[in-house]
Phi, psi and omega in degrees: 000131184279150175296135182290348180266007177242135178250128186263148178203224173302319175228182177255137177237136179279162176301320180302319178295315179296321178294317180295317177300319177298322177296320178299325179289347181273350184306312183296319178297317180299315184292341178262308188292324178285333186278322185306310182298341182266007182309309184294320179294314180296315179303316180289316181297321181268002180053048180272153178289153181303139177091357183279334181298314175302330177294321177297331175289319177296321180297318177302313181292328172297314178298324178296317179294314179298319181296322177296319180291331181274313189287330179300304179296325179295317179293328176292323183276322185258349188104174188271323190297304186298311177297326178293314180296321178298319178296318179297316179295317177300315181299315179299311178298318177297324176296322174296319178297317177300316182297326181258010179304137177246353180207174185294324180297314177300315180300312180295321178296316179297319179294320176300310180295323176300318177296316180296315176295318180293335180296332178295329179288342177270321188272309191289318175302324177294321179294322178296315180298318178295329177290324187272335189232152170291162185307313181291328178286322178298318178299319179294320178298318179298331185261351183282146173262158185307314182299328180288323178296320182286355181084014180260151176279148181266128178275125176245000000 
């Protein structure tokens, strides 16, 4: 009898791995959703001209697009772990740069790097799931909610 916390496919992945991969995919959402409500405060604190904060969001999205184009081929060539960890470190360091920014250039640089690092969390976890599961199982993994993975029924 298999452990209910293990989902089988080509190989076995633990629930912990799936939760961790899911957390990596949240980097881009976190970097956008937490940031948006603070636009006015950041603009005021950094004494930025009006309308520059939406540009910082566009810069982040450009970084996200570039990062996906870069991290996918690198992960295919070098393996998944090192590029994913490098992306996590880059995202964290860039987040620190954004947090301590004193001017628009620092802010925009941090947001660009944040996007590039966060992109690894979009691309590589999907590749890992594809590595571990057949297509129909991978699709199921992408759509499952945590209680279903744990074998518990969802109360509606």
